[in-house]
C-alpha positions as CSV (number, residue, x, y, z in Angstrom):
1,M,-0.1,-0.2,0.2
2,P,1.5,3.7,-1.0
3,A,1.8,4.4,2.9
4,P,2.2,2.5,6.0
5,A,-0.6,2.2,8.2
6,S,-2.1,1.0,11.4
7,S,-5.4,1.2,10.7
8,P,-7.6,2.2,7.6
9,T,-7.7,5.9,8.8
10,A,-3.9,5.9,8.7
11,A,-4.2,3.9,5.3
12,S,-6.0,6.9,3.6
13,S,-3.3,9.5,4.3
14,D,-2.4,9.0,0.4
15,A,-5.7,9.5,-0.5
16,G,-6.7,11.7,-3.8
17,T,-3.7,10.4,-6.0
18,R,-4.6,10.3,-9.8
19,P,-1.9,8.4,-12.1
20,A,0.9,10.6,-13.6
21,S,-0.3,9.4,-17.2
22,P,-3.5,7.5,-18.1
23,R,-3.2,4.1,-16.8
24,D,-5.7,0.9,-16.7
25,L,-6.2,-0.4,-12.9
26,G,-6.6,-3.9,-12.4
27,V,-7.5,-5.9,-9.2
28,Y,-6.1,-9.4,-8.6
29,I,-8.0,-11.4,-6.0
30,H,-5.8,-14.3,-4.7
31,V,-7.6,-17.0,-3.3
32,P,-5.1,-19.5,-1.1
33,F,-7.2,-22.9,-0.9
34,C,-7.0,-25.9,-2.5
35,R,-8.6,-29.3,-1.7
36,V,-4.7,-30.6,-1.9
37,R,-1.6,-29.5,-2.3
38,C,-0.2,-30.8,-5.4
39,G,3.4,-32.1,-5.4
40,Y,4.6,-29.5,-7.9
41,C,2.7,-26.3,-6.1
42,D,5.2,-23.1,-5.0
43,F,2.4,-20.9,-4.6
44,N,1.0,-19.7,-1.4
45,T,-2.0,-22.1,-1.6
46,Y,-3.1,-24.4,1.4
47,A,-4.4,-27.2,1.5
48,P,-7.3,-27.4,4.6
49,S,-4.8,-29.5,7.4
50,E,-2.6,-26.2,6.3
51,V,-4.7,-22.7,7.1
52,G,-4.4,-22.9,11.1
53,G,-7.8,-22.3,11.4
54,A,-8.4,-20.1,8.7
55,T,-11.9,-20.5,7.1
56,R,-13.2,-19.8,3.5
57,E,-16.0,-17.5,4.9
58,G,-13.7,-15.5,7.2
59,Y,-11.2,-15.3,4.1
60,V,-13.9,-13.2,1.9
61,E,-14.8,-10.9,4.7
62,S,-11.2,-10.4,5.5
63,A,-10.8,-9.8,1.3
64,L,-14.1,-7.1,1.7
65,K,-12.3,-5.5,4.8
66,E,-8.7,-5.4,2.4
67,M,-11.2,-3.9,-0.5
68,A,-12.6,-1.1,1.7
69,L,-9.1,-0.3,2.8
70,A,-8.2,0.5,-0.7
71,G,-10.8,2.8,-1.4
72,Q,-10.0,5.1,1.4
73,V,-5.9,4.7,0.1
74,M,-7.1,5.2,-3.6
75,A,-10.1,7.7,-2.6
76,G,-10.2,10.1,-5.4
77,D,-7.8,8.1,-8.3
78,G,-11.8,8.2,-10.5
79,R,-10.7,5.0,-12.5
80,E,-13.4,1.5,-12.4
81,V,-11.4,-1.5,-12.8
82,S,-11.2,-2.4,-16.4
83,T,-9.8,-6.2,-15.3
84,V,-10.5,-8.6,-12.3
85,F,-8.5,-11.8,-12.0
86,L,-9.3,-14.3,-9.0
87,G,-6.4,-17.2,-9.0
88,G,-5.2,-19.4,-6.2
89,G,-4.9,-21.7,-5.0
90,T,-7.9,-22.5,-6.3
91,P,-10.5,-20.0,-6.2
92,T,-13.6,-22.4,-7.1
93,M,-13.0,-23.8,-3.3
94,L,-15.4,-21.0,-2.6
95,D,-19.0,-21.4,-4.0
96,A,-20.0,-19.0,-6.1
97,D,-22.0,-16.9,-4.4
98,A,-18.8,-16.0,-2.3
99,L,-16.9,-15.5,-5.9
100,A,-19.7,-13.1,-6.8
101,A,-19.5,-11.2,-3.2
102,L,-15.8,-10.7,-4.2
103,L,-16.5,-9.2,-7.3
104,D,-19.4,-6.8,-5.4
105,G,-17.0,-5.8,-3.3
106,V,-15.2,-4.5,-6.1
107,R,-17.8,-2.6,-7.7
108,T,-18.2,-1.4,-4.6
109,T,-14.5,-0.2,-3.9
110,W,-13.7,0.9,-7.3
111,G,-16.4,0.7,-10.3
112,L,-16.4,-1.4,-12.7
113,A,-16.2,-0.9,-15.7
114,A,-18.4,-1.7,-18.5
115,D,-16.5,-3.9,-20.3
116,A,-14.0,-5.2,-18.2
117,E,-13.1,-8.8,-18.5
118,V,-13.5,-10.7,-15.0
119,T,-11.6,-14.0,-15.1
120,T,-11.7,-16.9,-12.2
121,E,-9.5,-19.9,-12.2
122,A,-10.5,-23.2,-11.8
123,N,-10.0,-26.9,-11.3
124,P,-12.9,-28.7,-13.8
125,D,-13.4,-30.8,-10.9
126,S,-14.6,-27.8,-8.7
127,V,-17.7,-26.6,-10.8
128,S,-20.9,-27.3,-12.3
129,R,-23.3,-26.2,-14.5
130,A,-25.2,-24.4,-11.9
131,S,-22.0,-22.8,-10.4
132,L,-20.5,-21.4,-14.1
133,S,-23.7,-20.3,-14.7
134,R,-24.2,-17.6,-11.2
135,L,-20.7,-16.6,-11.9
136,A,-21.6,-15.2,-15.5
137,D,-24.6,-14.3,-13.8
138,A,-22.9,-12.0,-11.2
139,G,-20.3,-10.4,-14.3
140,F,-17.5,-13.2,-14.3
141,T,-16.5,-13.0,-18.7
142,R,-13.7,-15.8,-18.4
143,V,-12.8,-18.8,-17.0
144,S,-9.2,-20.5,-17.1
145,F,-9.4,-24.4,-16.4
146,G,-5.9,-26.1,-15.1
147,M,-6.3,-28.9,-17.4
148,Q,-2.4,-29.4,-17.2
149,S,-2.1,-32.6,-19.1
150,A,-4.6,-35.2,-20.6
151,V,-2.5,-38.1,-20.3
152,P,-3.2,-40.1,-16.9
153,H,0.8,-40.8,-15.9
154,V,1.5,-37.3,-16.3
155,L,-1.5,-36.3,-14.2
156,A,-0.2,-38.6,-11.5
157,T,3.3,-37.5,-11.5
158,L,2.3,-33.6,-10.9
159,E,-0.6,-35.2,-8.0
160,R,-3.4,-33.9,-10.1
161,T,-6.4,-34.9,-8.8
162,H,-9.2,-34.3,-11.4
163,D,-10.1,-36.9,-14.1
164,P,-8.9,-36.1,-17.6
165,E,-12.5,-36.1,-19.2
166,N,-14.3,-33.6,-16.4
167,V,-12.2,-30.8,-18.9
168,A,-14.8,-31.4,-21.6
169,R,-17.5,-31.3,-19.2
170,A,-16.7,-28.2,-17.4
171,V,-15.9,-26.2,-20.7
172,A,-19.1,-27.2,-22.2
173,W,-20.7,-25.8,-18.8
174,A,-18.9,-23.1,-19.5
175,R,-19.6,-22.2,-22.9
176,E,-23.9,-23.0,-22.2
177,A,-23.1,-20.0,-19.4
178,G,-21.8,-17.3,-22.4
179,L,-18.0,-17.6,-20.5
180,D,-14.7,-16.9,-22.8
181,V,-12.5,-20.1,-21.7
182,S,-8.8,-20.9,-21.0
183,L,-7.2,-23.9,-21.0
184,D,-3.9,-24.3,-18.8
185,L,-1.6,-26.5,-19.5
186,I,2.3,-27.8,-18.1
187,Y,4.8,-29.4,-20.2
188,G,8.8,-30.9,-19.2
189,T,6.6,-33.0,-16.5
190,P,9.4,-35.6,-15.4
191,G,8.3,-38.8,-17.7
192,E,6.3,-37.0,-19.9
193,S,7.3,-37.6,-23.7
194,L,6.6,-35.6,-27.5
195,E,4.0,-38.5,-27.6
196,D,2.6,-37.4,-24.5
197,W,2.2,-33.7,-24.5
198,Q,1.2,-33.8,-28.4
199,A,-1.7,-36.0,-27.2
200,S,-2.3,-33.2,-24.3
201,L,-2.2,-30.2,-26.8
202,D,-4.5,-32.1,-29.1
203,A,-6.8,-32.7,-26.4
204,A,-6.9,-28.6,-25.7
205,I,-7.7,-27.8,-29.1
206,S,-10.0,-30.5,-30.1
207,L,-12.3,-28.6,-27.1
208,E,-12.0,-25.4,-29.1
209,P,-10.9,-23.0,-26.1
210,D,-10.4,-18.9,-26.8
211,H,-7.2,-19.1,-25.4
212,V,-4.4,-21.5,-24.0
213,S,-1.5,-21.3,-21.6
214,A,1.5,-23.4,-21.8
215,Y,4.4,-23.0,-19.1
216,A,7.3,-25.3,-18.6
217,L,7.9,-27.3,-15.7
218,V,10.1,-25.8,-13.0
219,I,10.7,-28.0,-9.9
220,E,11.6,-25.9,-7.1
221,P,13.8,-27.1,-4.5
222,G,11.3,-26.6,-1.8
223,T,8.5,-28.6,-3.0
224,R,7.7,-32.7,-2.8
225,M,8.6,-32.9,-6.4
226,G,12.0,-31.1,-5.8
227,A,12.3,-33.6,-2.7
228,Q,12.0,-36.3,-5.1
229,L,14.7,-34.7,-7.7
230,K,17.1,-34.6,-5.3
231,R,16.4,-38.3,-3.9
232,G,16.8,-39.5,-7.6
233,Q,13.0,-40.7,-7.6
234,I,12.3,-38.9,-10.9
235,E,14.4,-37.3,-13.5
236,A,14.0,-33.8,-14.9
237,V,13.2,-33.3,-18.2
238,D,16.1,-31.8,-20.3
239,L,15.7,-28.0,-21.1
240,D,15.9,-29.2,-25.1
241,T,13.3,-31.4,-24.8
242,Q,11.5,-28.5,-23.3
243,A,12.6,-26.4,-26.2
244,E,10.7,-29.2,-28.5
245,M,7.7,-28.9,-26.4
246,Y,7.5,-25.4,-26.7
247,E,8.4,-25.5,-30.2
248,L,5.2,-28.2,-30.9
249,A,3.2,-26.4,-28.7
250,D,3.5,-23.2,-31.1
251,A,3.1,-25.5,-34.1
252,R,0.0,-27.6,-32.8
253,L,-1.5,-24.1,-31.9
254,S,-0.6,-21.6,-35.0
255,A,-2.2,-24.8,-37.1
256,A,-5.4,-24.4,-35.2
257,G,-5.6,-20.8,-35.5
258,Y,-4.3,-19.6,-31.8
259,G,-1.8,-16.7,-32.1
260,W,1.1,-16.1,-29.7
261,Y,1.2,-12.7,-28.1
262,E,2.8,-13.5,-25.4
263,V,5.9,-16.0,-24.8
264,S,3.4,-18.8,-22.9
265,N,0.3,-17.5,-24.3
266,W,-2.3,-18.1,-27.3
267,A,-5.5,-16.9,-28.4
268,R,-7.8,-17.2,-30.9
269,G,-7.8,-13.7,-32.1
270,R,-6.3,-11.1,-30.1
271,E,-9.8,-10.0,-28.8
272,H,-9.7,-13.4,-26.7
273,A,-6.1,-12.6,-25.1
274,C,-6.2,-12.2,-21.5
275,R,-6.3,-8.0,-20.9
276,H,-5.5,-8.4,-16.9
277,N,-1.9,-10.3,-17.8
278,I,-1.3,-8.1,-21.1
279,A,-2.1,-5.1,-18.1
280,Y,0.9,-6.7,-16.3
281,W,3.1,-7.0,-18.8
282,R,2.6,-3.2,-20.0
283,S,3.1,-2.1,-16.4
284,Q,-0.3,-1.2,-15.8
285,D,-1.5,-0.5,-12.1
286,W,-3.4,-3.4,-9.9
287,W,-4.3,-3.7,-6.3
288,G,-3.7,-7.3,-5.4
289,V,-5.9,-8.3,-2.7
290,G,-5.8,-11.2,-0.4
291,P,-2.9,-13.3,1.4
292,G,0.5,-12.8,-0.4
293,A,-1.3,-11.0,-3.1
294,H,1.3,-8.4,-4.5
295,S,0.7,-5.0,-6.1
296,Y,2.2,-2.2,-8.2
297,L,0.7,1.5,-8.8
298,G,3.2,3.8,-10.9
299,P,4.0,7.1,-10.8
300,R,1.2,9.7,-10.0
301,I,-0.2,12.6,-8.6
302,G,-0.9,13.1,-5.0
303,A,-3.6,15.1,-3.7
304,S,-1.9,18.4,-2.7
305,G,-0.3,17.9,-6.6
306,E,3.0,16.4,-5.4
307,A,4.9,13.7,-7.1
308,V,4.6,10.4,-5.8
309,G,7.2,7.8,-7.2
310,A,5.9,4.0,-8.2
311,E,5.6,1.6,-5.6
312,R,4.8,-2.3,-5.1
313,W,3.9,-4.3,-1.9
314,W,3.0,-7.2,-0.8
315,N,0.9,-9.0,2.0
316,V,1.9,-11.0,4.6
317,K,1.3,-15.1,3.2
318,H,-0.2,-16.9,5.5
319,P,-4.4,-16.6,5.6
320,R,-4.2,-17.1,9.4
321,A,-1.9,-13.5,9.6
322,Y,-4.0,-11.7,6.9
323,A,-6.9,-12.1,8.4
324,D,-6.0,-11.2,12.0
325,R,-4.5,-8.2,11.0
326,L,-7.7,-7.0,8.9
327,A,-9.5,-8.0,12.0
328,S,-7.4,-5.1,14.0
329,G,-7.7,-2.3,11.3
330,E,-4.3,-3.5,10.4
331,D,-2.6,-3.1,6.6
332,P,-1.8,-6.7,5.3
333,A,0.9,-5.6,3.5
334,A,4.3,-7.2,4.6
335,E,6.8,-5.4,3.0
336,R,6.9,-2.3,0.6
337,E,9.8,-1.6,-2.5
338,P,10.0,1.6,-3.7
339,L,11.2,1.8,-7.6
340,T,13.3,4.2,-9.0
341,E,13.2,5.4,-12.7
342,D,15.7,3.1,-13.3
343,D,14.1,0.4,-11.9
344,L,10.8,1.2,-14.4
345,A,13.2,0.8,-17.4
346,L,14.4,-2.0,-16.5
347,E,11.5,-4.3,-15.9
348,A,9.7,-2.5,-18.7
349,V,12.2,-4.7,-21.1
350,M,11.8,-7.5,-18.9
351,L,8.2,-7.3,-19.2
352,R,7.3,-6.2,-22.7
353,L,9.8,-7.6,-24.7
354,R,7.9,-10.9,-24.0
355,L,5.0,-9.9,-25.9
356,A,4.3,-10.3,-29.9
357,D,4.2,-6.7,-30.2
358,G,7.7,-6.3,-29.0
359,M,8.9,-3.1,-27.9
360,P,10.1,0.2,-29.4
361,V,14.0,0.1,-29.8
362,G,13.7,4.0,-28.1
363,D,12.5,2.6,-25.1
364,L,15.3,0.8,-23.9
365,P,17.1,2.3,-20.8
366,E,20.7,2.9,-23.0
367,R,21.3,2.3,-26.8
368,R,22.5,-1.2,-27.3
369,A,23.3,-1.3,-30.4
370,P,25.7,-3.9,-30.3
371,Q,23.9,-6.0,-28.7
372,I,21.0,-5.8,-31.0
373,A,22.8,-6.5,-33.9
374,R,23.7,-9.8,-32.0
375,L,20.9,-10.6,-31.6
376,V,19.6,-10.6,-34.6
377,A,22.7,-12.5,-36.2
378,D,22.1,-15.0,-33.2
379,G,18.4,-15.2,-34.7
380,I,17.1,-13.9,-31.5
381,L,15.5,-11.1,-32.6
382,D,13.4,-10.1,-35.6
383,G,15.8,-8.3,-38.2
384,R,13.6,-6.8,-40.3
385,A,11.5,-5.5,-37.4
386,A,14.6,-4.1,-35.1
387,I,15.3,-2.2,-38.7
388,G,11.7,-0.7,-37.9
389,G,12.2,0.5,-34.6
390,T,10.8,-3.2,-32.7
391,L,12.3,-5.3,-30.7
392,L,10.4,-8.1,-31.7
393,L,11.6,-11.9,-30.6
394,T,11.6,-14.6,-33.0
395,L,10.8,-18.7,-32.1
396,K,14.4,-19.4,-31.3
397,G,14.1,-15.8,-29.3
398,R,10.9,-16.8,-27.4
399,L,12.8,-20.1,-26.1
400,L,16.0,-17.3,-24.8
401,A,14.0,-14.7,-23.8
402,D,15.9,-14.4,-20.6
403,A,19.1,-14.1,-22.0
404,A,18.0,-11.5,-24.8
405,V,16.4,-9.6,-21.8
406,R,19.8,-9.5,-20.1
407,D,21.8,-8.4,-23.1
408,L,19.4,-6.0,-23.6
409,T,19.7,-4.7,-19.8
């Protein structure tokens, strides 16, 4: 939050700020509950035995209290929310009425643009025809299902508990409700072959979603899968095979009419690209609600006309600590980080280079002509686009995006 606060009243000391330049405002709501914790998961999520007395009902109450606090901090800002994204965890561990209440909280606090994109993540086993219809009636416009794979032994390795056949049923219900559908896939699971991955891609494409995300599995040290890897119980998929899997994904999805718009995301037409995530990559503003949620507000003008610098903050992670702070009227933020102009320039390169639109050469913090020439010669940047003044990753460049960012910053 923009100012340290021990109470909502203290938090409102920065009230009246507005962006220094026009920027969209999004809201991310982190719902930290999962039925079980998957072996690869390194997110801020909690199975029932881990929540320490925090309840789902109590979570909704706490989240609405944080929104009320945000309303005081941003009083006078004047922007309606253009995108809302409920992530987790598994947001649909809450019933549809609770999710609708959270969206009503956004409306009450900021207002919701008439064309707002409102997304919830969901496990295919955690929805019903009735619940998806209720979400659509409440104002949700998209649902992102965690499909991950269509191959039983891959799902077993990931410790995903949903029945693969339920994905098709959930997609059909979402379609009936009028919701856009996104499917999330993971590639590079230990024991997954190229044939397995192709089967998952083909299964996803056959459901005709509006949007597909495909992420390479990263095995983090603190996870159960990380411990299995350390003990030699599983073997990580090598980077060359992961690269082949990415290229296969791009080929199959492109042939089916999906265009990439960010390194890990494809959409059936740009109108189906996730506007909320694009806002992150374009360094727009967002308020993160919930345990462990991160927020970012860019440079803005204070109520008295003074310049207020960009900053990022993040909430305490555990649901119990989050609830306790808000119950006592305290700021749930754990830490804050002021961002300099140099920080913002470097982050803009790191984020915008991942987009299919690329970024203007002139937006680099410093001239990098030799580095650009080398990246073009290595086939990482598109040469014609670079001559025209835009830095645009090639297919090879998408596989080496992090290295390109290091060279350009």
